[in-house]
Backbone as a chain_set.jsonl record, in Angstrom:
{"seq": "MKKLLVLAGIAGGVMFVLKRSQNAKAEADLWREATAPTDAPLGAVSTNGSTPSQTTAKDAASEN", "coords": {"N": [[77.976, 124.07, 128.302], [77.437, 121.582, 127.215], [78.339, 122.025, 124.659], [81.104, 122.228, 124.97], [81.707, 119.651, 125.769], [80.995, 118.215, 123.486], [82.812, 119.345, 121.655], [85.222, 118.47, 122.822], [84.911, 115.726, 122.499], [84.933, 115.533, 119.68], [87.507, 116.513, 119.151], [89.011, 114.537, 120.423], [88.339, 112.337, 118.821], [89.446, 113.133, 116.354], [92.166, 113.23, 117.051], [92.574, 110.523, 117.627], [92.187, 109.35, 115.095], [94.296, 110.542, 113.649], [96.549, 109.563, 115.046], [96.27, 106.833, 114.596], [96.581, 106.763, 111.839], [99.249, 107.588, 111.588], [100.523, 105.439, 112.842], [99.864, 103.364, 111.083], [101.222, 104.203, 108.79], [103.876, 104.099, 109.698], [104.131, 101.348, 110.178], [103.785, 100.362, 107.576], [106.038, 101.467, 106.327], [108.063, 100.157, 107.748], [107.543, 97.483, 107.027], [107.978, 97.648, 104.274], [110.712, 98.255, 104.241], [111.739, 95.945, 105.443], [111.145, 93.949, 103.619], [112.407, 94.663, 101.313], [114.454, 94.096, 98.456], [117.959, 93.277, 98.569], [121.202, 94.404, 97.531], [123.546, 93.45, 98.453], [125.636, 90.578, 98.925], [124.647, 87.522, 100.525], [126.42, 85.834, 101.757], [127.472, 83.628, 104.246], [125.055, 83.379, 105.434], [121.783, 82.237, 105.512], [118.583, 82.859, 103.92], [116.533, 82.407, 105.726], [117.617, 82.792, 108.183], [119.02, 80.784, 109.47], [122.081, 78.918, 109.756], [123.56, 77.731, 106.854], [124.17, 74.324, 105.933], [127.377, 72.839, 105.426], [127.701, 71.055, 103.04], [129.472, 68.871, 101.04], [130.247, 67.681, 97.689], [131.117, 65.063, 97.883], [130.104, 64.264, 100.39], [127.382, 64.478, 99.849], [127.071, 62.479, 97.926], [127.623, 60.204, 99.436], [125.492, 60.148, 101.157], [123.349, 59.209, 99.747]], "CA": [[78.672, 122.913, 128.819], [77.294, 120.506, 126.243], [79.17, 122.347, 123.501], [82.475, 121.876, 125.321], [81.78, 118.186, 125.767], [80.96, 117.803, 122.08], [84.095, 119.731, 121.069], [86.238, 117.57, 123.359], [84.702, 114.441, 121.83], [85.39, 115.658, 118.291], [88.964, 116.628, 119.188], [89.516, 113.199, 120.751], [88.174, 111.505, 117.631], [90.439, 113.562, 115.368], [93.475, 112.779, 117.532], [92.603, 109.069, 117.465], [92.356, 109.055, 113.668], [95.65, 110.953, 113.271], [97.499, 108.62, 115.648], [96.127, 105.555, 113.889], [97.156, 106.955, 110.513], [100.702, 107.598, 111.743], [100.945, 104.072, 113.143], [99.747, 102.583, 109.854], [102.315, 104.622, 107.912], [105.123, 103.571, 110.25], [104.145, 99.909, 109.946], [103.986, 100.151, 106.143], [107.439, 101.769, 106.05], [108.868, 99.074, 108.313], [107.334, 96.305, 106.189], [108.641, 97.914, 102.997], [112.147, 98.14, 104.472], [112.085, 94.563, 105.767], [110.959, 93.073, 102.462], [113.094, 95.217, 100.145], [115.599, 93.285, 98.028], [119.258, 93.89, 98.837], [122.235, 94.163, 96.533], [124.688, 92.828, 99.112], [125.558, 89.12, 98.976], [124.304, 87.008, 101.844], [127.568, 85.151, 102.349], [127.198, 82.365, 104.917], [123.772, 83.461, 106.122], [120.678, 81.892, 104.628], [117.485, 83.824, 103.963], [115.644, 82.179, 106.863], [118.315, 83.114, 109.411], [119.821, 79.689, 109.985], [123.357, 78.729, 109.071], [123.457, 76.616, 105.914], [125.13, 73.246, 106.159], [128.507, 72.83, 104.498], [127.708, 69.741, 102.411], [130.299, 68.789, 99.832], [129.753, 66.708, 96.721], [131.445, 63.73, 98.4], [129.131, 63.982, 101.451], [126.082, 64.307, 99.223], [127.071, 61.183, 97.272], [127.606, 59.137, 100.433], [124.183, 60.133, 101.822], [122.371, 58.502, 98.916]], "C": [[78.607, 121.75, 127.824], [78.191, 120.747, 125.032], [80.63, 121.976, 123.766], [82.679, 120.359, 125.297], [81.791, 117.645, 124.337], [82.282, 118.145, 121.399], [85.234, 118.832, 121.558], [86.123, 116.19, 122.714], [85.196, 114.453, 120.393], [86.918, 115.728, 118.243], [89.601, 115.274, 119.505], [89.427, 112.264, 119.558], [89.198, 111.837, 116.552], [91.83, 113.085, 115.781], [93.631, 111.27, 117.368], [92.869, 108.688, 116.01], [93.768, 109.409, 113.212], [96.691, 109.975, 113.806], [97.456, 107.28, 114.921], [96.736, 105.631, 112.489], [98.68, 106.939, 110.577], [101.231, 106.187, 112.016], [100.887, 103.199, 111.892], [100.872, 102.936, 108.882], [103.643, 104.044, 108.395], [105.227, 102.071, 110.017], [104.378, 99.594, 108.469], [105.435, 100.423, 105.757], [108.353, 100.664, 106.556], [108.753, 97.815, 107.465], [108.059, 96.463, 104.851], [110.151, 97.76, 103.144], [112.559, 96.689, 104.716], [111.996, 93.644, 104.558], [111.651, 93.573, 101.205], [114.262, 94.305, 99.749], [116.902, 94.035, 98.298], [120.227, 93.54, 97.726], [123.427, 93.434, 97.135], [124.538, 91.306, 99.096], [125.297, 88.65, 100.4], [125.468, 86.296, 102.512], [127.156, 83.824, 102.966], [125.868, 82.367, 105.648], [122.666, 83.142, 105.134], [119.548, 82.895, 104.802], [116.54, 83.595, 105.13], [116.349, 82.381, 108.195], [119.143, 81.988, 109.978], [121.109, 79.568, 109.183], [123.228, 77.546, 108.12], [124.516, 75.558, 106.202], [126.196, 73.281, 105.077], [128.636, 71.435, 103.898], [128.554, 69.792, 101.148], [129.72, 67.749, 98.885], [130.006, 65.296, 97.214], [130.444, 63.329, 99.487], [127.764, 63.729, 100.861], [125.985, 62.951, 98.542], [126.983, 60.048, 98.28], [126.267, 59.067, 101.161], [123.158, 59.335, 101.03], [122.582, 57.065, 98.923]], "O": [[79.586, 121.033, 127.62], [78.733, 119.807, 124.45], [81.312, 121.465, 122.877], [83.715, 119.867, 124.849], [82.532, 116.711, 124.032], [82.819, 117.331, 120.647], [86.115, 118.474, 120.777], [87.137, 115.558, 122.417], [85.81, 113.489, 119.938], [87.548, 115.086, 117.403], [90.619, 114.913, 118.915], [90.345, 111.482, 119.311], [89.752, 110.942, 115.913], [92.588, 112.589, 114.947], [94.708, 110.794, 117.008], [93.682, 107.807, 115.731], [94.377, 108.648, 112.46], [97.617, 109.601, 113.086], [98.494, 106.671, 114.665], [97.336, 104.666, 112.017], [99.332, 106.344, 109.718], [102.267, 105.793, 111.481], [101.778, 102.377, 111.672], [101.415, 102.051, 108.22], [104.441, 103.557, 107.595], [106.304, 101.572, 109.691], [105.1, 98.65, 108.149], [106.006, 99.692, 104.947], [109.305, 100.278, 105.878], [109.755, 97.147, 107.209], [108.678, 95.52, 104.359], [110.803, 97.196, 102.266], [113.61, 96.254, 104.247], [112.716, 92.648, 104.493], [111.503, 92.974, 100.14], [114.976, 93.802, 100.616], [116.945, 95.265, 98.261], [120.09, 92.512, 97.063], [124.234, 92.86, 96.405], [123.426, 90.797, 99.238], [125.685, 89.312, 101.363], [125.484, 86.172, 103.737], [126.559, 82.984, 102.292], [125.583, 81.443, 106.41], [122.616, 83.711, 104.044], [119.563, 83.693, 105.739], [115.803, 84.51, 105.498], [115.743, 82.164, 109.245], [119.917, 82.222, 110.906], [121.202, 80.063, 108.06], [122.825, 76.462, 108.542], [125.616, 75.869, 106.658], [125.94, 73.703, 103.949], [129.579, 70.71, 104.214], [128.365, 70.659, 100.295], [128.799, 67.018, 99.25], [129.182, 64.411, 96.983], [129.982, 62.189, 99.511], [127.048, 62.844, 101.33], [124.925, 62.326, 98.572], [126.338, 59.034, 98.013], [125.936, 58.027, 101.73], [122.191, 58.836, 101.605], [121.841, 56.329, 98.272]]}, "num_chains": 1, "name": "protein.A"}
């Protein structure tokens, strides 16, 4: 009976380590994909997700 309990504990530990390893790999892949540089132009979207203001040279001169 003790042997079965020990084997179940070892199997549980192995499963825990495997699951944690898979989660770490998935998170690393997601981070790598999210931070990878892109070749496509951003267009009207800024890198922080907000819409850039459409300031012209005339507006910039009048603000000063």
